C-alpha positions as CSV (number, residue, x, y, z in Angstrom):
1,M,-150.8,-52.3,108.5
2,K,-149.8,-52.6,104.6
3,I,-147.9,-50.1,102.4
4,I,-149.2,-50.1,98.6
5,S,-146.5,-48.0,96.3
6,I,-148.0,-46.7,92.8
7,V,-145.8,-46.8,90.1
8,G,-145.6,-45.5,86.7
9,M,-144.6,-42.9,84.1
10,P,-146.6,-39.3,84.4
11,G,-149.5,-39.4,83.3
12,S,-150.3,-43.2,83.5
13,G,-152.9,-43.2,86.3
14,K,-151.1,-43.3,89.6
15,S,-153.4,-40.1,91.2
16,E,-156.5,-42.1,90.1
17,I,-155.7,-45.6,91.6
18,A,-154.0,-44.2,94.8
19,A,-157.2,-42.1,95.1
20,R,-159.1,-45.3,94.8
21,F,-156.8,-46.9,97.8
22,E,-158.1,-43.1,99.5
23,K,-161.5,-44.0,99.0
24,K,-161.5,-47.5,100.3
25,G,-159.7,-46.4,103.6
26,F,-156.3,-46.0,102.9
27,T,-154.2,-43.1,104.1
28,K,-152.6,-41.3,100.8
29,I,-148.8,-39.9,100.8
30,R,-147.9,-38.2,97.8
31,F,-144.0,-38.6,97.3
32,G,-143.7,-35.3,94.9
33,D,-145.8,-33.0,97.3
34,I,-142.4,-32.3,98.8
35,T,-141.0,-31.3,95.5
36,D,-144.6,-28.6,94.9
37,E,-143.7,-27.8,98.6
38,I,-140.5,-27.0,98.1
39,V,-140.8,-25.1,94.8
40,L,-143.9,-22.9,96.3
41,K,-141.6,-22.1,99.5
42,R,-138.9,-20.9,97.3
43,G,-141.8,-19.0,95.7
44,L,-141.5,-20.3,92.2
45,P,-144.5,-21.7,89.5
46,L,-145.1,-25.2,89.8
47,T,-142.9,-25.9,86.1
48,E,-141.6,-28.7,85.0
49,E,-138.1,-26.9,84.9
50,N,-138.8,-25.9,88.8
51,E,-139.6,-29.4,89.9
52,R,-136.9,-31.3,88.2
53,I,-134.1,-28.8,89.7
54,T,-135.3,-29.5,93.3
55,R,-136.0,-33.6,92.5
56,E,-132.6,-33.6,91.2
57,G,-131.0,-31.4,93.7
58,L,-133.3,-33.5,97.0
59,R,-131.8,-37.0,95.5
60,R,-128.4,-34.9,95.2
61,D,-128.6,-34.1,99.0
62,H,-129.9,-37.3,100.4
63,G,-129.1,-40.1,97.7
64,M,-131.4,-41.5,95.5
65,A,-133.9,-42.9,98.5
66,A,-134.4,-39.4,99.5
67,Y,-138.3,-39.4,98.9
68,A,-138.9,-42.3,100.6
69,K,-136.0,-41.4,103.4
70,L,-138.1,-37.7,103.6
71,N,-141.7,-40.0,104.1
72,K,-140.9,-42.2,106.1
73,P,-142.0,-40.3,109.1
74,R,-145.4,-39.1,107.5
75,I,-145.9,-43.3,106.4
76,D,-145.2,-44.1,110.1
77,E,-147.0,-42.1,111.1
78,A,-149.9,-43.1,108.9
79,L,-149.4,-46.3,109.3
80,E,-150.2,-46.1,113.5
81,E,-154.0,-45.6,112.1
82,T,-154.2,-46.9,108.3
83,D,-153.0,-48.9,106.1
84,V,-151.0,-46.3,103.3
85,V,-151.6,-46.0,99.6
86,I,-148.4,-44.4,98.1
87,D,-149.1,-42.1,95.0
88,G,-145.4,-42.1,92.9
89,L,-143.0,-44.4,94.6
90,Y,-139.8,-43.4,91.4
91,S,-136.6,-44.6,91.9
92,W,-135.5,-48.2,92.4
93,E,-133.6,-46.9,95.8
94,E,-136.6,-45.8,97.5
95,Y,-138.6,-49.0,96.4
96,L,-135.8,-51.1,97.9
97,Y,-135.0,-48.7,100.8
98,C,-138.9,-49.1,101.1
99,K,-138.8,-52.9,100.8
100,E,-136.0,-53.4,103.8
101,K,-138.0,-50.8,106.1
102,Y,-141.1,-52.2,105.5
103,G,-140.7,-56.2,104.1
104,K,-143.1,-58.2,103.6
105,N,-146.1,-55.4,104.5
106,F,-145.0,-53.5,101.5
107,F,-146.5,-54.0,97.7
108,A,-146.0,-51.9,94.3
109,I,-148.7,-51.9,91.8
110,A,-147.4,-50.5,88.5
111,I,-149.9,-49.0,86.1
112,Y,-148.5,-48.9,82.6
113,S,-150.4,-46.4,79.7
114,S,-148.5,-45.9,76.0
115,P,-146.3,-42.8,75.9
116,E,-149.4,-41.1,73.3
117,T,-152.3,-42.1,75.8
118,R,-149.9,-40.6,78.5
119,Y,-148.6,-37.6,76.5
120,S,-152.8,-37.4,75.7
121,R,-153.4,-37.2,79.3
122,L,-150.8,-34.7,80.5
123,T,-151.2,-32.2,78.0
124,V,-154.5,-31.2,78.8
125,R,-154.2,-32.6,82.3
126,G,-155.6,-29.0,85.0
127,N,-153.9,-29.1,88.1
128,R,-150.2,-30.8,86.9
129,G,-150.4,-30.0,82.8
130,R,-147.7,-30.4,81.2
131,T,-147.2,-29.2,77.2
132,L,-146.3,-32.1,75.2
133,E,-141.8,-31.7,75.2
134,E,-142.4,-30.8,78.8
135,A,-143.9,-34.4,79.2
136,V,-141.6,-36.0,76.9
137,S,-138.0,-34.0,78.4
138,R,-139.8,-35.4,82.3
139,D,-140.2,-39.0,81.0
140,Y,-136.4,-38.7,80.0
141,A,-135.2,-37.5,83.2
142,E,-137.6,-39.8,85.0
143,I,-135.8,-42.8,83.1
144,E,-132.2,-41.9,82.3
145,K,-131.5,-40.2,86.1
146,I,-133.7,-42.0,88.6
147,N,-133.9,-45.4,87.5
148,K,-137.9,-45.4,87.6
149,G,-137.8,-48.8,85.7
150,G,-136.6,-50.9,88.6
151,P,-140.1,-50.2,90.2
152,I,-142.0,-50.8,87.7
153,A,-140.4,-54.3,86.6
154,M,-140.3,-55.6,89.9
155,A,-144.4,-54.7,90.9
156,D,-146.1,-57.2,92.6
157,Y,-149.6,-56.4,90.2
158,T,-149.2,-54.2,87.1
159,I,-152.1,-52.7,85.6
160,I,-152.8,-51.6,81.8
161,N,-154.8,-48.5,81.7
162,E,-154.9,-47.7,77.9
163,S,-159.3,-48.0,78.0
164,T,-161.9,-46.4,80.6
165,M,-162.2,-45.4,83.8
166,E,-164.4,-47.9,84.6
167,Y,-161.9,-50.3,83.7
168,L,-159.4,-49.0,86.0
169,M,-161.1,-48.9,88.6
170,A,-162.4,-52.6,88.1
171,E,-159.1,-53.6,87.6
172,T,-158.0,-52.0,90.8
173,D,-160.5,-52.8,92.6
174,T,-159.5,-56.9,92.1
175,I,-155.9,-55.7,92.9
176,L,-157.7,-54.3,96.9
177,E,-159.7,-57.6,97.0
178,K,-156.5,-60.1,96.6
179,L,-154.1,-57.9,99.1
180,K,-157.4,-57.7,101.8
181,G,-156.5,-61.9,101.7
């Protein structure tokens, strides 16, 4: 069984790629669901500030590989039946944790979009939209506090997402075919 992690900055298209893998039979695990669950359990709205406080608290309590550790039971359970796609592995430590636990069965796909493109997407996004200021703030926090650049730099595959959805899906399908081999 394979574990594919989709890495990239907010608004780059991670969820779109993960959904394509899910459509092709992979079980999708979104690392950020843990944040959302905790924020909502606390009775708070899903805002950039509440999410950031929760993310930073989890990493303080569980280390920088927190999301990989906390999602490992979900990953392992899903691997009993299907391949897994991870939407949103964040830190270098999470990447190293998954590489150590899953070895040659773990792959990373980086998706890159320019800040201008990502911010325009994030400000019109319905379910997890952000203001421009929130989007910039989250970018800085992810780069400065959670070592997000490492997994992007070490990805097995990279997709540049500055074009159409059709292009993005074609690039994703090409990688899917390579991973089948």
